[in-house]
N, C-alpha and C positions, 0 to 999 in steps of 0.2 A: 553554413547551408551550401551545399554543392549540387549542381545540375549535371545531367547526363551529357556527356561529350558527343553522342550520336544524335540523340532527339530532343535534347533540352529539357526532359522531364527531371523531377525532383528526385534526388538520391536519397534513400531512407536506410538507416542501419539495419542489418540482418545478420543472422548466423548461418554459415554454410561450411559443412564438415569441420566443425569446432574452430572456424577462422571468423574473424570480424570482417564483414564486407559491407559496402554500400550497394544497394540495389536499386536500379532505376523503377519508378512506378509505372512508367509507360511501355518501355520496350523490354525491361528486364535485364539490361546490361548490368554487369557485376563488375565492381572494383574491390581489391582487396586493400584494407586500411589497418593500421595498428588498433590494438584493442583500446589504447588511450583516446585515439581519434574517434573511435566509434562511441565512446563514452560521452563525447560531447554532443552527440546528436540524440539526446534524450527526448523521447516523445512525452508531451505534457497534456494531461487531459483538462478540459475546461469544465468548469461548473455549469451546471444547467441555469437557464435564464431564471428559473423561479428563486434560485438561491442567491442571486446577485443582489447586492443592495445599491439602489439607486440614489445618487445625491444630487441635490440642485442648490443653487445659491441665487439670491437676489442681486441682480446687477444694479438696478435702480428702481426706486419706487415712484410709481406714476403720481402726479400732483392732483390732488382731488379738486375737482371743479364743480360748484354747485349747478343744479339743472338749469337750463336755459328757460327764460319767461317766453311767454307767447309773443311778447313784442319782440325779443331778440329773434326767435324763429322766423317772424314776419320779415323782419329787417334783411336777414340772411337770404330769405326766399327771394326778396326784391333784388337783392345784389345779384344772385345767380340769374334771375331773369334777365336783367340788364346785360350781364356778360354773355349770356346765350343769344340774345337778340343782336349784339354787337358781331359776335362771330359768324351768325347767319347771314347778316348783311354783308360783311366782308368777303364771305364765300360766294354769295349771289353776285356781287360786283365783280369777283375774279371770273366767274362763269361768263359774264356778259362781254367781257373783253375779248 
């Protein structure tokens, strides 16, 4: 891949008076190159997104956990309440100082 020495634009192959040249896509600067060098700059068409095949793989499977019982939910809720109360109390004590 070559870039234009004048503006930095991308140079693409073109034919000009039966000669192989690289032409800037921005400013139109032209550089003469050999036919062999021009062949290295082949344009490739991409397939439309609808025709592409998407593959995925499983990195790891999540371990199945049984649903929590109402007792477990209540215990967890109590722990969160205690933590919240401690944080609020620390914040209020910090404001009073």
